[in-house]
Phi, psi and omega in degrees: 000126178268146179284124176219177177298342180277353186300334180294343179267354180290138174295148179304325183295343179271357181271121176238105184290350176267359181282110182301330180299332179296329187258348184302317180283000183129179182294131183278072183305320182297320180296314181290329173297317178297315179297315179299323182281314190259335183206071184298334171246102193249128173273116178265101178294141179268134176287337179277127183297334181278352179261137184278346187094177182203158175270139175239121175267126187247001176246135181306315183300322179291318178299316180297315180298315181292321181294335178269353181228073185299340178294344177288339182284000000 
């Protein structure tokens, strides 16, 4: 998925942060704005069955809180 002005209309389930195509035209600011607004703690499902997926924290305050509280991991 390429970042365009239409990205704010993409369903969250269509966002794959490991998709290199997302970053080729430059940093996908619109996608991360959407994540910060709609899903600041985002589960990125993996398309590969052998990969478990990962959580992405998209707000600075959340990253800071988790980094100071390792028991949350």
